[in-house]
N, C-alpha and C positions, 0 to 999 in steps of 0.2 A: 929622662929616665930612656934607654934605650930599647930600640925596638924587639928585641930578644927580650930583653927584659918585663916589659909590655906582654908578651905573650905568653911569659913565663907565670906571668902573674894571672894571667886572663883564666889561663889554664887552671889555675890553681882554687881561681873562683870558682869556673865552672863546677868543678868537681865537687866542691861544697857545696854548691847552688843545686845541682843534681839530686844532691842526697837531703836538703833543706827537705822541712814538712810545709816550712813556715818560713816566707819572707817578707818584709816590709823596708821598703825604701822613703826616708824623709828626707827634708831638706833639713838642714842646720846651720843657719848662717849665725854666727855671734853666740857660739858657744863657746862658755871658757874650758880651759881646762879641767879645773876641778868639778863642773858639770860633764862633762864627758867622762872622766873618769867615772864618778857617780853613775851615769847611764851604763860605760861598761862591767861594772862592778854587778846592778843589778840584772843584767842580763845574762850574765854569767853566772850569778845565782838560780837563776829558772833555765839553767843549760844553753844558754843562746848566745850568739856571737855578736861583735859590730866591730865596721867594718869601712872607715871611708874610703871612698874609690872614685877613680875617674868617671866620668860617665862613659866617656867611650870605653873603657877597660871593661864596665858593666855590659854596655853594649854589646861587645864583642865577648865578653865571658856568659852570657845570659843564652847564646844561639842556642839551639838543642836543647834547651830546658823549661820547664813550664814559666820560667821569670821572663823568656821573650818578650812577650806581649806587651809588657808592663815596662821594660827594660829599653824600649826605641824612644829618640826625640826626649830625653830627659835632658835638662836646664840647671845650670843654676847647682850649687853644691850638693853631692846625694852622699847619703850614706845607709849601708845596706845592715839591718840588722836580722839574721837568721834562725834558725834553729832545728835538729831534726829529730828533736823529742816531742815536746808537747807545744802546738801551737798556741793554746790559749792560755799559758802561763806566759809568754812571749806578747800574744797581744796585750794581756793584762800589763805588765811589765812597761810598754811602751806607751801605751794610755795615761796609766798613772803619772810617768814621768812627765810626757807632755804636759798633763794639766797642770803640774808644776812648774816646768820649765817652756815659756813660749817658743823659744827660739827652734825648738825641734817641730817641724811640723809633717804632716804625713800626707806623701805622694803618690803613692803605690802600694798595691800588694798582693802576695799570694800565696794562699793556704791549702794545701793539699790540692794541690793543681787548678784553683780554682780563683781566677781574679776577685779580689772583693776590694770598695771604696771603704768611704772611711765609716760609715754607717755601719756597716760590714763586719769592719774591725773594734767597732764599739759595741756592736753585737757580740761579737766572738769574746771581748774581753769581759762583758755580763754572765760570760757561763760560768758556771763551777767548778773548780779546779776540777782535775780528775781524781782527784785526793776524796773529794766531796762525790763524787758520781760514782766513784766504786762502793765509797760506804753507803750512798742510797741504795743501789743493788741490790748491797748484801741484805740490807735491810726489808727490801722487797721481796728477794728469794726466802729467807726467814721468818718472816711475818707469816704466810699459809703456814707452814709449820708449828709456830707458836699457838696457833691457832685451832689448830686442831688438838695439840696435846692440853690447852685449856677445855676445850670442848668435853674430852675424853675424861680428864681430870677432874672437869664440874660434876659428872654421871656418877661419879665414886665418889666425889663428897658429898651430892644430893642424895645418894643410897646410905651413908652412913649416917648421914643429920636424918633422914627419914626411920633409920633402924634406932638410932640412940634416943629419940622421939618414941616411938613404941615403948621401947624398955621403961621410958620414965613413966610415962602412962600404964604400963601393964597391960597392955594391948597383948602381948604375945604370951600364950599360954601353955604350958608342957603338954604334949603329947598323953592324952590317959593311956594308963597300963591297963593291956587287956590280961 
């Protein structure tokens, strides 16, 4: 690859890394073509991208981005998985794939500008999805209103039950005519 091509590739990757909310660097020695295709498909489903890039290009591209801290001194084969959308979905997809395929090994990562280790990645992957969080928040917002409505309707329902019971037992008398 010519020097100009490497520089252009590094600039493309720098732009993508600077926009990414989550970047995961992995070692992938021994991955088959079908495994690589499956991983790319899974990451695309969650809005992620996957690239195999030379370490020198990653290091050059990471300069000035949050990924710079983890891109220095990379060794061996390295792949980038990144997303500008949902970091939790990317973490889930990567960890699920790594559990099924031991050829993919976590090296380092950055989520929302913070460097993470393997334990952090697993913790992020264990979080509920964005949709689940929205559903929980909406439930919590709606819950107090439902309780108020239930309490108010209970007062009216109880009053009606007391009146009905009083009518049955003939506790109410017509007012005497004067």
